[in-house]
N, C-alpha and C positions, 0 to 999 in steps of 0.2 A: 504494500500500500504506500502510495506517494504522499497522500494527504488524508488526514482524519477529518470527518465532518461531524460537527455537533450542532445542537439546536439551542438557541437562546430564546426564552419565553415560549409562548405556544402559538404564535402567529402561523408558522409553517405547518404545524401538525393540524391545526384547525382547517386550514385551506386544503391540505392533502386529503383529509378524511372526507371532505365534501366532493371529491372527484370520483369519477367512475373507475373501475379497475384498470381499463386500458390506459387512461391518463396517468394513473398511479404507476403503472409499469413503465411508461415513458419517462416519468419523473425519476424513477429509480435507475433507469438506463443512463440518463444524463448525469445523475449524481455519481454513478459508478465511473463514468469517464473522468469526473473531477477527482475521485478517490484514487484511481489506478493509473491514469495516463500522466506521464511526466509533462508532455506538451499537449494541453487541451486546446483544440481548435477554438479560435476566437468566436466562432458562430455559436459556441456553447458556453463560453466562460471568458468574460473580459471585465476590465476595470472601467467604471464609468468616469467620464471626464467631469471636472469641476466638482468633485465630491471629496469627502474626507476618507479616502481609501475604501470606498464601497465598490463591490464587484457585483456583476449580474450573471446569474446562471440562466441560460435560455432553454426553455423546453417548448418545442413547436410541434403541435399535433395538427391533424387535418382541420379541426374546427377551432382550436384554441392556441393562443400564444401566451405562454406562462412565463413569468419572470420571478426568480427567487433572488432576493437581495441578500448579500452576505459580506463578510470582511475576513481578512486573514489575521490570525493571532499567531505571531511568530511566522515561520515560513510554511509549515505543513499542517496548520490547523485552520479549517474553514468553519466559520461560525455563521449559520443560517439565521437570519433575523425576521424577514417578512417575505410574503409571497402574494402575487396578484395576477389577474388576467390583464394582459396588455391590450388596450383597445385603440391606442393612437400610436403614431410614429415615435413620439418622445416618451421617455419614462416619466410618469407624473412626479413633479417636484415634491408633492406631499409624501409619496412613497419613499423617495430618497431621504427626505428630512426625517421620517420615521426610522429608517435604517441607521442614519447617523446618530439619532438620539439613543437608539438601542445599543449601538456600538459604545457610546459614552457610558451608558449604564453598565454594560458588560465589563468594560475596563475598570470602572469604579468598584463594582462588586468583586472583581477578581483580586483587587488589592487587599 
């Protein structure tokens, strides 16, 4: 395993449980790419510009475009913070702000 994935708060789990089994399988597939591939293609995992170290994991299905926002703690720990259906070209600023706030909380709790 190249990276360990953990969850912070329950935003991701809540979203994940609302999805049907096929979408859950697709989410697991993309999370496995992040876990096991040294070089994850940018179409699945990339850092968002103009953020405080927030990354986006992209899960694209036939009918849905899902984004999982996360950050790196050290080099090999990916912390998933929130998840949503993407409906526009741009990632909503409110989702990025939530991810940045959760990152600050996580780092504070960690100390």
